C-alpha beads as a LAMMPS data file, in Angstrom:
LAMMPS data file: protein, C-alpha beads

106 atoms
105 bonds

1 atom types
1 bond types

-500.0 500.0 xlo xhi
-500.0 500.0 ylo yhi
-500.0 500.0 zlo zhi

Masses

1 110.0

Atoms # bond

1 1 1 0.000 0.000 0.000
2 1 1 2.856 2.335 0.854
3 1 1 4.455 1.703 -2.562
4 1 1 1.161 2.498 -4.272
5 1 1 0.868 5.837 -2.414
6 1 1 4.451 6.702 -3.375
7 1 1 3.774 5.811 -7.002
8 1 1 0.605 7.934 -7.059
9 1 1 2.407 10.861 -5.437
10 1 1 5.235 10.614 -7.963
11 1 1 2.756 10.433 -10.853
12 1 1 0.883 13.470 -9.526
13 1 1 4.123 15.415 -9.233
14 1 1 5.108 14.507 -12.787
15 1 1 1.689 15.600 -14.076
16 1 1 2.011 18.904 -12.249
17 1 1 5.473 19.529 -13.659
18 1 1 4.410 18.539 -17.156
19 1 1 1.412 20.877 -17.036
20 1 1 3.516 23.886 -16.026
21 1 1 4.294 25.956 -19.116
22 1 1 7.950 26.553 -19.752
23 1 1 8.706 30.239 -19.783
24 1 1 10.694 31.291 -22.832
25 1 1 13.464 33.717 -22.178
26 1 1 12.314 37.149 -23.273
27 1 1 14.317 38.862 -25.976
28 1 1 15.926 42.099 -24.862
29 1 1 15.050 45.381 -26.526
30 1 1 18.539 45.430 -28.030
31 1 1 17.972 41.998 -29.620
32 1 1 14.556 43.036 -30.923
33 1 1 16.006 46.197 -32.450
34 1 1 18.877 44.278 -34.087
35 1 1 16.424 41.710 -35.455
36 1 1 14.105 44.383 -36.818
37 1 1 16.989 46.198 -38.526
38 1 1 18.378 42.993 -40.013
39 1 1 14.992 41.729 -41.202
40 1 1 14.016 45.083 -42.735
41 1 1 17.374 45.434 -44.459
42 1 1 17.332 41.926 -45.921
43 1 1 13.682 42.261 -46.979
44 1 1 14.603 45.453 -48.820
45 1 1 17.514 43.712 -50.559
46 1 1 15.291 40.812 -51.593
47 1 1 12.575 43.124 -52.904
48 1 1 15.146 45.135 -54.852
49 1 1 16.644 41.968 -56.334
50 1 1 13.189 40.751 -57.377
51 1 1 12.487 44.070 -59.120
52 1 1 15.785 43.777 -60.984
53 1 1 14.703 40.317 -62.150
54 1 1 17.286 38.329 -60.181
55 1 1 16.202 34.704 -60.377
56 1 1 18.780 33.206 -57.992
57 1 1 18.272 35.252 -54.845
58 1 1 20.850 33.173 -52.957
59 1 1 23.672 34.371 -55.190
60 1 1 22.117 37.744 -56.036
61 1 1 22.043 39.074 -52.486
62 1 1 25.039 39.837 -50.324
63 1 1 24.286 38.463 -46.877
64 1 1 25.432 40.123 -43.666
65 1 1 28.794 38.860 -42.445
66 1 1 27.551 38.245 -38.899
67 1 1 26.756 34.526 -38.503
68 1 1 23.426 35.146 -36.798
69 1 1 22.292 37.771 -39.316
70 1 1 23.493 35.572 -42.165
71 1 1 21.279 32.732 -40.929
72 1 1 18.319 35.107 -40.818
73 1 1 19.066 36.276 -44.368
74 1 1 19.326 32.681 -45.599
75 1 1 15.962 31.851 -44.017
76 1 1 14.356 34.905 -45.596
77 1 1 15.830 34.142 -49.026
78 1 1 14.514 30.586 -48.818
79 1 1 11.056 31.896 -47.871
80 1 1 11.129 34.359 -50.777
81 1 1 12.185 31.589 -53.164
82 1 1 9.245 29.433 -52.047
83 1 1 6.650 32.172 -52.409
84 1 1 6.568 34.871 -55.048
85 1 1 3.590 36.521 -53.368
86 1 1 5.279 37.546 -50.102
87 1 1 5.365 41.307 -49.725
88 1 1 8.412 43.082 -48.352
89 1 1 6.537 43.695 -45.088
90 1 1 5.518 40.039 -44.758
91 1 1 9.051 38.898 -45.494
92 1 1 10.439 41.316 -42.891
93 1 1 7.927 39.979 -40.338
94 1 1 8.968 36.404 -41.029
95 1 1 12.620 37.343 -40.726
96 1 1 12.052 39.226 -37.491
97 1 1 10.191 36.319 -35.889
98 1 1 12.876 33.866 -37.010
99 1 1 15.622 36.166 -35.756
100 1 1 14.114 36.598 -32.293
101 1 1 13.353 32.877 -31.987
102 1 1 16.822 31.776 -33.086
103 1 1 18.831 34.480 -31.338
104 1 1 22.009 33.538 -29.496
105 1 1 21.136 32.786 -25.882
106 1 1 24.162 34.415 -24.274

Bonds

1 1 1 2
2 1 2 3
3 1 3 4
4 1 4 5
5 1 5 6
6 1 6 7
7 1 7 8
8 1 8 9
9 1 9 10
10 1 10 11
11 1 11 12
12 1 12 13
13 1 13 14
14 1 14 15
15 1 15 16
16 1 16 17
17 1 17 18
18 1 18 19
19 1 19 20
20 1 20 21
21 1 21 22
22 1 22 23
23 1 23 24
24 1 24 25
25 1 25 26
26 1 26 27
27 1 27 28
28 1 28 29
29 1 29 30
30 1 30 31
31 1 31 32
32 1 32 33
33 1 33 34
34 1 34 35
35 1 35 36
36 1 36 37
37 1 37 38
38 1 38 39
39 1 39 40
40 1 40 41
41 1 41 42
42 1 42 43
43 1 43 44
44 1 44 45
45 1 45 46
46 1 46 47
47 1 47 48
48 1 48 49
49 1 49 50
50 1 50 51
51 1 51 52
52 1 52 53
53 1 53 54
54 1 54 55
55 1 55 56
56 1 56 57
57 1 57 58
58 1 58 59
59 1 59 60
60 1 60 61
61 1 61 62
62 1 62 63
63 1 63 64
64 1 64 65
65 1 65 66
66 1 66 67
67 1 67 68
68 1 68 69
69 1 69 70
70 1 70 71
71 1 71 72
72 1 72 73
73 1 73 74
74 1 74 75
75 1 75 76
76 1 76 77
77 1 77 78
78 1 78 79
79 1 79 80
80 1 80 81
81 1 81 82
82 1 82 83
83 1 83 84
84 1 84 85
85 1 85 86
86 1 86 87
87 1 87 88
88 1 88 89
89 1 89 90
90 1 90 91
91 1 91 92
92 1 92 93
93 1 93 94
94 1 94 95
95 1 95 96
96 1 96 97
97 1 97 98
98 1 98 99
99 1 99 100
100 1 100 101
101 1 101 102
102 1 102 103
103 1 103 104
104 1 104 105
105 1 105 106
């Protein structure tokens, strides 16, 4: 009986822990500003390249040299390649969300 009570208590504790939402670390204002600037800049470059008729956006756009910003640019270029109908604003929003989500955690 004692083992059963222990097992039930352990199961209840696990259920409680599993039901508690994990709090995501909030992005700082500095990170948000950097992400917005990067996303807006890359979206502008992509839009400009599309207007010039560049078919291969990957080679037609110079990506930022920063590793993090370069990853954001690559993501945005891939999104633009998959959908011709994305506006510059929509592309910037996608890039911003990706940037904040994938930001370095240090």
